[in-house]
N, C-alpha and C positions, 0 to 999 in steps of 0.2 A: 504494500500500498503506501503511495507516495506521502513524503512528510507532512504537507498541506491537509491531504484527507485525514491522515492519524490524527492529525491536532484538532480538525473539525469534530471527528468522532469523539475524542477526548473530551472536548468542549461540551458536546450533546450530552454525555454521560454525567459531567460533571452539574450541569444545568439540572439535569433529571432529578439529580441527589438533592440539589438545592431545593427543589419544587415540592420536595417529600417523598419522592419515589424511592422506592427501596431495591437494592440490587439484589437478585437471586441466585440460587445455585444452577438455575437454567441456562443453557446454551440456545440461540438462536439457529434452528435446525437448516437455514438457509446460508449462514455466514460463521457459524460457532461463536459469535460476539455474546457476550453476557446478558441475561434479560433483564429488564427492571418491571417491578409491579408498580404502577401508578395509583395514585391515590383510589381511582376508581375501580380498582381489582384489576384491570386489565394487564397482561403482558405486553412489554413494549421492546423493540429492539433499536437501540439507539445508532447504530451503523446502518441498518437497511431502512432505518425511518418508518416501521410498519408495525402495526399491532399483531401479535403472534398467538395463536391459538393452539393450545395443547389439548390432545386429544387423549384421554385416560383411557386405559385398557378396560373394554366393556361397553364405552360410550358409541354411538353411532355417528359414523363420520357423515352421513346423510343429514341427522340432525343439526350438526355444526355448520354444515354447509347451507342448509336453509336458513339458519339463523344469521351468518354472515350476509347472504343475500338479501335478506330482510333489511338489514341494518344500511345496507349499500342502497337499497331502493328508499329507504326513508331519507337518507342524506342527499340523494337524488331529488328527491319530491321537495325538499326544505329549500333547496338551491334553486328550482323552477320556481316556487313560491316568492321568494326573494326576487329572482329575475322580472315576474310578472308585477310585482309590488312597485320595483323600481321603474318600469314602463308606465304603470297606472300615475306615478307620481307627476310625469312630464306630459301626460297625454291631455289633450284639450278636446278632441273629437269625441262626442258623447256616443256615436256608434262603435269606435274602438273600445271606449271605456266599457262599455256592455259586453264586448266580446271578451275584453282581459279579465271582466269581473265574472263572466261564465267560465272561462278557463279555469281561473283561481279557485271558483266553488268547487270544479271538479277536481281539481289537484288538493284541497281542503278535505274532501271526502274519502278520496283515495290514501289521503295521509292517516286519516283516521282508522280505516280499515286496515292498512299496514301495521300502525301501533296495537290494534287490537289484536291482529295476528300475532303479532311477535308475543303478547303476553299471555297467549294459551299456552 
């Protein structure tokens, strides 16, 4: 690893510790870097800068994959809601505002369904 990348990796690790994350005895399956447990309980690789899911023996991989897909879908829905909100803020045309409002309503309904599904 080039020196600059190594320094950035170390800096990210230090920042995670300063933010209250805990260094674990687990290693990232992709890069073998130590994993951190964030305050919200998620495992995080500072080198890959990604969330890591550990599948314990007996857990179904499909269930984990489904959960990850729902999280990704929820994030996408929130981003699209923000995009529509930004467009609405600057829009003057009533017809266009109505179209944006209809789209926003649909996204909010879908987001609610996604969140309900996640909690089942």
